[in-house]
PyMOL Python script that loads the backbone (N, CA, C, O; Angstrom):
from pymol import cmd

cmd.read_pdbstr("""\
ATOM      1  N   MET A   1       2.125  -1.386  13.216  1.00  0.00           N
ATOM      2  CA  MET A   1       2.541  -0.529  12.126  1.00  0.00           C
ATOM      3  C   MET A   1       1.424   0.453  11.808  1.00  0.00           C
ATOM      4  O   MET A   1       0.257   0.065  11.750  1.00  0.00           O
ATOM      5  N   ALA A   2       1.756   1.685  11.609  1.00  0.00           N
ATOM      6  CA  ALA A   2       0.767   2.711  11.292  1.00  0.00           C
ATOM      7  C   ALA A   2       0.587   2.835   9.784  1.00  0.00           C
ATOM      8  O   ALA A   2       1.519   2.611   9.011  1.00  0.00           O
ATOM      9  N   ASN A   3      -0.613   3.193   9.387  1.00  0.00           N
ATOM     10  CA  ASN A   3      -0.889   3.464   7.976  1.00  0.00           C
ATOM     11  C   ASN A   3      -0.312   4.818   7.617  1.00  0.00           C
ATOM     12  O   ASN A   3      -0.408   5.760   8.405  1.00  0.00           O
ATOM     13  N   THR A   4       0.281   4.930   6.451  1.00  0.00           N
ATOM     14  CA  THR A   4       0.903   6.170   6.014  1.00  0.00           C
ATOM     15  C   THR A   4       0.052   6.812   4.931  1.00  0.00           C
ATOM     16  O   THR A   4      -0.276   6.181   3.926  1.00  0.00           O
ATOM     17  N   LEU A   5      -0.300   8.062   5.144  1.00  0.00           N
ATOM     18  CA  LEU A   5      -1.134   8.812   4.214  1.00  0.00           C
ATOM     19  C   LEU A   5      -0.490   8.881   2.830  1.00  0.00           C
ATOM     20  O   LEU A   5       0.690   9.208   2.706  1.00  0.00           O
ATOM     21  N   GLY A   6      -1.263   8.574   1.798  1.00  0.00           N
ATOM     22  CA  GLY A   6      -0.790   8.661   0.424  1.00  0.00           C
ATOM     23  C   GLY A   6      -0.042   7.439  -0.085  1.00  0.00           C
ATOM     24  O   GLY A   6       0.369   7.415  -1.245  1.00  0.00           O
ATOM     25  N   LYS A   7       0.144   6.429   0.750  1.00  0.00           N
ATOM     26  CA  LYS A   7       0.858   5.219   0.333  1.00  0.00           C
ATOM     27  C   LYS A   7      -0.126   4.189  -0.202  1.00  0.00           C
ATOM     28  O   LYS A   7      -1.289   4.152   0.200  1.00  0.00           O
ATOM     29  N   ARG A   8       0.358   3.356  -1.115  1.00  0.00           N
ATOM     30  CA  ARG A   8      -0.454   2.270  -1.671  1.00  0.00           C
ATOM     31  C   ARG A   8      -0.034   0.956  -1.017  1.00  0.00           C
ATOM     32  O   ARG A   8       1.145   0.714  -0.760  1.00  0.00           O
ATOM     33  N   TYR A   9      -1.027   0.124  -0.759  1.00  0.00           N
ATOM     34  CA  TYR A   9      -0.793  -1.182  -0.166  1.00  0.00           C
ATOM     35  C   TYR A   9      -1.386  -2.230  -1.091  1.00  0.00           C
ATOM     36  O   TYR A   9      -2.410  -1.991  -1.732  1.00  0.00           O
ATOM     37  N   ARG A  10      -0.736  -3.408  -1.164  1.00  0.00           N
ATOM     38  CA  ARG A  10      -1.184  -4.476  -2.066  1.00  0.00           C
ATOM     39  C   ARG A  10      -1.266  -5.792  -1.305  1.00  0.00           C
ATOM     40  O   ARG A  10      -0.385  -6.130  -0.514  1.00  0.00           O
ATOM     41  N   CYS A  11      -2.351  -6.530  -1.566  1.00  0.00           N
ATOM     42  CA  CYS A  11      -2.535  -7.868  -1.006  1.00  0.00           C
ATOM     43  C   CYS A  11      -1.752  -8.840  -1.869  1.00  0.00           C
ATOM     44  O   CYS A  11      -1.926  -8.868  -3.087  1.00  0.00           O
ATOM     45  N   GLU A  12      -0.895  -9.634  -1.253  1.00  0.00           N
ATOM     46  CA  GLU A  12      -0.076 -10.587  -1.998  1.00  0.00           C
ATOM     47  C   GLU A  12      -0.870 -11.820  -2.417  1.00  0.00           C
ATOM     48  O   GLU A  12      -0.401 -12.600  -3.246  1.00  0.00           O
ATOM     49  N   VAL A  13      -2.071 -12.009  -1.856  1.00  0.00           N
ATOM     50  CA  VAL A  13      -2.891 -13.172  -2.180  1.00  0.00           C
ATOM     51  C   VAL A  13      -3.796 -12.885  -3.380  1.00  0.00           C
ATOM     52  O   VAL A  13      -3.789 -13.641  -4.352  1.00  0.00           O
ATOM     53  N   CYS A  14      -4.587 -11.785  -3.320  1.00  0.00           N
ATOM     54  CA  CYS A  14      -5.568 -11.507  -4.376  1.00  0.00           C
ATOM     55  C   CYS A  14      -5.218 -10.287  -5.226  1.00  0.00           C
ATOM     56  O   CYS A  14      -5.978  -9.932  -6.128  1.00  0.00           O
ATOM     57  N   ASN A  15      -4.077  -9.635  -4.955  1.00  0.00           N
ATOM     58  CA  ASN A  15      -3.587  -8.470  -5.700  1.00  0.00           C
ATOM     59  C   ASN A  15      -4.482  -7.238  -5.614  1.00  0.00           C
ATOM     60  O   ASN A  15      -4.429  -6.376  -6.492  1.00  0.00           O
ATOM     61  N   THR A  16      -5.297  -7.142  -4.576  1.00  0.00           N
ATOM     62  CA  THR A  16      -6.101  -5.943  -4.350  1.00  0.00           C
ATOM     63  C   THR A  16      -5.179  -4.813  -3.923  1.00  0.00           C
ATOM     64  O   THR A  16      -4.282  -5.021  -3.106  1.00  0.00           O
ATOM     65  N   GLU A  17      -5.392  -3.605  -4.471  1.00  0.00           N
ATOM     66  CA  GLU A  17      -4.595  -2.440  -4.102  1.00  0.00           C
ATOM     67  C   GLU A  17      -5.456  -1.449  -3.344  1.00  0.00           C
ATOM     68  O   GLU A  17      -6.628  -1.261  -3.671  1.00  0.00           O
ATOM     69  N   VAL A  18      -4.878  -0.811  -2.330  1.00  0.00           N
ATOM     70  CA  VAL A  18      -5.573   0.163  -1.495  1.00  0.00           C
ATOM     71  C   VAL A  18      -4.717   1.415  -1.406  1.00  0.00           C
ATOM     72  O   VAL A  18      -3.505   1.325  -1.211  1.00  0.00           O
ATOM     73  N   LEU A  19      -5.333   2.581  -1.546  1.00  0.00           N
ATOM     74  CA  LEU A  19      -4.652   3.859  -1.351  1.00  0.00           C
ATOM     75  C   LEU A  19      -5.096   4.411  -0.005  1.00  0.00           C
ATOM     76  O   LEU A  19      -6.293   4.574   0.233  1.00  0.00           O
ATOM     77  N   CYS A  20      -4.149   4.701   0.874  1.00  0.00           N
ATOM     78  CA  CYS A  20      -4.457   5.195   2.210  1.00  0.00           C
ATOM     79  C   CYS A  20      -4.813   6.681   2.135  1.00  0.00           C
ATOM     80  O   CYS A  20      -3.987   7.500   1.732  1.00  0.00           O
ATOM     81  N   THR A  21      -6.044   7.026   2.524  1.00  0.00           N
ATOM     82  CA  THR A  21      -6.504   8.411   2.485  1.00  0.00           C
ATOM     83  C   THR A  21      -6.633   9.029   3.865  1.00  0.00           C
ATOM     84  O   THR A  21      -6.935  10.216   3.989  1.00  0.00           O
ATOM     85  N   LYS A  22      -6.404   8.229   4.912  1.00  0.00           N
ATOM     86  CA  LYS A  22      -6.466   8.738   6.281  1.00  0.00           C
ATOM     87  C   LYS A  22      -5.437   7.995   7.124  1.00  0.00           C
ATOM     88  O   LYS A  22      -5.486   6.771   7.243  1.00  0.00           O
ATOM     89  N   GLN A  23      -4.509   8.741   7.705  1.00  0.00           N
ATOM     90  CA  GLN A  23      -3.447   8.149   8.500  1.00  0.00           C
ATOM     91  C   GLN A  23      -3.997   7.694   9.838  1.00  0.00           C
ATOM     92  O   GLN A  23      -4.904   8.316  10.391  1.00  0.00           O
ATOM     93  N   GLY A  24      -3.439   6.596  10.361  1.00  0.00           N
ATOM     94  CA  GLY A  24      -3.882   6.119  11.660  1.00  0.00           C
ATOM     95  C   GLY A  24      -3.085   4.925  12.130  1.00  0.00           C
ATOM     96  O   GLY A  24      -2.238   4.398  11.410  1.00  0.00           O
ATOM     97  N   ALA A  25      -3.369   4.510  13.341  1.00  0.00           N
ATOM     98  CA  ALA A  25      -2.706   3.347  13.921  1.00  0.00           C
ATOM     99  C   ALA A  25      -3.349   2.084  13.376  1.00  0.00           C
ATOM    100  O   ALA A  25      -4.483   2.114  12.896  1.00  0.00           O
ATOM    101  N   GLY A  26      -2.629   0.980  13.450  1.00  0.00           N
ATOM    102  CA  GLY A  26      -3.161  -0.284  12.985  1.00  0.00           C
ATOM    103  C   GLY A  26      -2.562  -0.667  11.649  1.00  0.00           C
ATOM    104  O   GLY A  26      -1.615  -0.041  11.173  1.00  0.00           O
ATOM    105  N   SER A  27      -3.125  -1.701  11.051  1.00  0.00           N
ATOM    106  CA  SER A  27      -2.628  -2.169   9.758  1.00  0.00           C
ATOM    107  C   SER A  27      -3.802  -2.529   8.863  1.00  0.00           C
ATOM    108  O   SER A  27      -4.906  -2.784   9.345  1.00  0.00           O
ATOM    109  N   ILE A  28      -3.560  -2.547   7.566  1.00  0.00           N
ATOM    110  CA  ILE A  28      -4.583  -2.898   6.591  1.00  0.00           C
ATOM    111  C   ILE A  28      -4.456  -4.397   6.335  1.00  0.00           C
ATOM    112  O   ILE A  28      -3.372  -4.890   6.023  1.00  0.00           O
ATOM    113  N   VAL A  29      -5.574  -5.119   6.471  1.00  0.00           N
ATOM    114  CA  VAL A  29      -5.562  -6.569   6.337  1.00  0.00           C
ATOM    115  C   VAL A  29      -6.510  -6.992   5.227  1.00  0.00           C
ATOM    116  O   VAL A  29      -7.620  -6.473   5.112  1.00  0.00           O
ATOM    117  N   CYS A  30      -6.060  -7.942   4.408  1.00  0.00           N
ATOM    118  CA  CYS A  30      -6.879  -8.516   3.344  1.00  0.00           C
ATOM    119  C   CYS A  30      -6.535 -10.002   3.261  1.00  0.00           C
ATOM    120  O   CYS A  30      -5.368 -10.371   3.389  1.00  0.00           O
ATOM    121  N   CYS A  31      -7.514 -10.841   3.054  1.00  0.00           N
ATOM    122  CA  CYS A  31      -7.315 -12.297   2.940  1.00  0.00           C
ATOM    123  C   CYS A  31      -6.604 -12.860   4.177  1.00  0.00           C
ATOM    124  O   CYS A  31      -5.874 -13.846   4.073  1.00  0.00           O
ATOM    125  N   GLY A  32      -6.811 -12.244   5.339  1.00  0.00           N
ATOM    126  CA  GLY A  32      -6.223 -12.726   6.582  1.00  0.00           C
ATOM    127  C   GLY A  32      -4.756 -12.387   6.769  1.00  0.00           C
ATOM    128  O   GLY A  32      -4.141 -12.847   7.731  1.00  0.00           O
ATOM    129  N   LYS A  33      -4.170 -11.584   5.863  1.00  0.00           N
ATOM    130  CA  LYS A  33      -2.761 -11.201   5.967  1.00  0.00           C
ATOM    131  C   LYS A  33      -2.631  -9.688   5.887  1.00  0.00           C
ATOM    132  O   LYS A  33      -3.446  -9.007   5.265  1.00  0.00           O
ATOM    133  N   GLU A  34      -1.586  -9.178   6.530  1.00  0.00           N
ATOM    134  CA  GLU A  34      -1.307  -7.748   6.468  1.00  0.00           C
ATOM    135  C   GLU A  34      -0.857  -7.383   5.056  1.00  0.00           C
ATOM    136  O   GLU A  34      -0.058  -8.099   4.453  1.00  0.00           O
ATOM    137  N   MET A  35      -1.368  -6.267   4.527  1.00  0.00           N
ATOM    138  CA  MET A  35      -1.015  -5.842   3.170  1.00  0.00           C
ATOM    139  C   MET A  35       0.355  -5.172   3.169  1.00  0.00           C
ATOM    140  O   MET A  35       0.702  -4.450   4.104  1.00  0.00           O
ATOM    141  N   ALA A  36       1.131  -5.416   2.113  1.00  0.00           N
ATOM    142  CA  ALA A  36       2.486  -4.875   1.987  1.00  0.00           C
ATOM    143  C   ALA A  36       2.437  -3.505   1.324  1.00  0.00           C
ATOM    144  O   ALA A  36       1.674  -3.283   0.384  1.00  0.00           O
ATOM    145  N   GLU A  37       3.264  -2.587   1.827  1.00  0.00           N
ATOM    146  CA  GLU A  37       3.363  -1.251   1.222  1.00  0.00           C
ATOM    147  C   GLU A  37       4.108  -1.354  -0.102  1.00  0.00           C
ATOM    148  O   GLU A  37       5.164  -1.982  -0.178  1.00  0.00           O
ATOM    149  N   GLN A  38       3.559  -0.738  -1.143  1.00  0.00           N
ATOM    150  CA  GLN A  38       4.198  -0.765  -2.457  1.00  0.00           C
ATOM    151  C   GLN A  38       5.259   0.318  -2.544  1.00  0.00           C
ATOM    152  O   GLN A  38       5.132   1.387  -1.946  1.00  0.00           O
ATOM    153  N   GLN A  39       6.298   0.024  -3.296  1.00  0.00           N
ATOM    154  CA  GLN A  39       7.349   0.998  -3.562  1.00  0.00           C
ATOM    155  C   GLN A  39       6.915   1.867  -4.733  1.00  0.00           C
ATOM    156  O   GLN A  39       6.205   1.390  -5.618  1.00  0.00           O
ATOM    157  N   PRO A  40       7.324   3.132  -4.758  1.00  0.00           N
ATOM    158  CA  PRO A  40       6.953   4.003  -5.874  1.00  0.00           C
ATOM    159  C   PRO A  40       7.523   3.496  -7.191  1.00  0.00           C
ATOM    160  O   PRO A  40       8.626   2.951  -7.237  1.00  0.00           O
ATOM    161  N   ARG A  41       6.766   3.681  -8.247  1.00  0.00           N
ATOM    162  CA  ARG A  41       7.213   3.273  -9.571  1.00  0.00           C
ATOM    163  C   ARG A  41       8.198   4.313 -10.101  1.00  0.00           C
ATOM    164  O   ARG A  41       7.978   5.512  -9.927  1.00  0.00           O
ATOM    165  N   PRO A  42       9.269   3.880 -10.739  1.00  0.00           N
ATOM    166  CA  PRO A  42      10.229   4.845 -11.296  1.00  0.00           C
ATOM    167  C   PRO A  42       9.623   5.602 -12.465  1.00  0.00           C
ATOM    168  O   PRO A  42       8.895   5.028 -13.275  1.00  0.00           O
ATOM    169  N   LEU A  43       9.923   6.885 -12.550  1.00  0.00           N
ATOM    170  CA  LEU A  43       9.442   7.692 -13.660  1.00  0.00           C
ATOM    171  C   LEU A  43      10.302   7.437 -14.887  1.00  0.00           C
ATOM    172  O   LEU A  43      11.504   7.201 -14.765  1.00  0.00           O
ATOM    173  N   PRO A  44       9.702   7.482 -16.061  1.00  0.00           N
ATOM    174  CA  PRO A  44      10.502   7.269 -17.276  1.00  0.00           C
ATOM    175  C   PRO A  44      11.499   8.406 -17.472  1.00  0.00           C
ATOM    176  O   PRO A  44      11.269   9.540 -17.051  1.00  0.00           O
ATOM    177  N   SER A  45      12.587   8.079 -18.108  1.00  0.00           N
ATOM    178  CA  SER A  45      13.627   9.060 -18.383  1.00  0.00           C
ATOM    179  C   SER A  45      13.127  10.088 -19.384  1.00  0.00           C
ATOM    180  O   SER A  45      12.415   9.740 -20.326  1.00  0.00           O
ATOM    181  N   SER A  46      13.487  11.341 -19.192  1.00  0.00           N
ATOM    182  CA  SER A  46      13.042  12.405 -20.100  1.00  0.00           C
ATOM    183  C   SER A  46      14.218  12.960 -20.901  1.00  0.00           C
ATOM    184  O   SER A  46      14.347  14.172 -21.076  1.00  0.00           O
ATOM    185  N   ASP A  47      15.060  12.071 -21.378  1.00  0.00           N
ATOM    186  CA  ASP A  47      16.242  12.481 -22.148  1.00  0.00           C
ATOM    187  C   ASP A  47      15.869  13.250 -23.365  1.00  0.00           C
ATOM    188  O   ASP A  47      16.743  13.669 -24.124  1.00  0.00           O
TER     189      ASP A  47
END
""", "prot")
cmd.dss("prot")
cmd.show_as("cartoon", "prot")
cmd.util.cbc("prot")
cmd.orient("prot")
C-alpha cells in the first residue's frame, strides 16, 4: 500500500497520529502493526 499525501494515519494500539507529508511506496508502521488511514471528519452544519 502506498502512502497518500495529505492523509492522516492512526495507530490502533497507542493512538499515535501521523500526517503524510511525502507520498511514496510502502506503509507506515507503529507498534509492529500497519497504521490505518483515518476518514475525514464531517464539517459542522452551517444552517
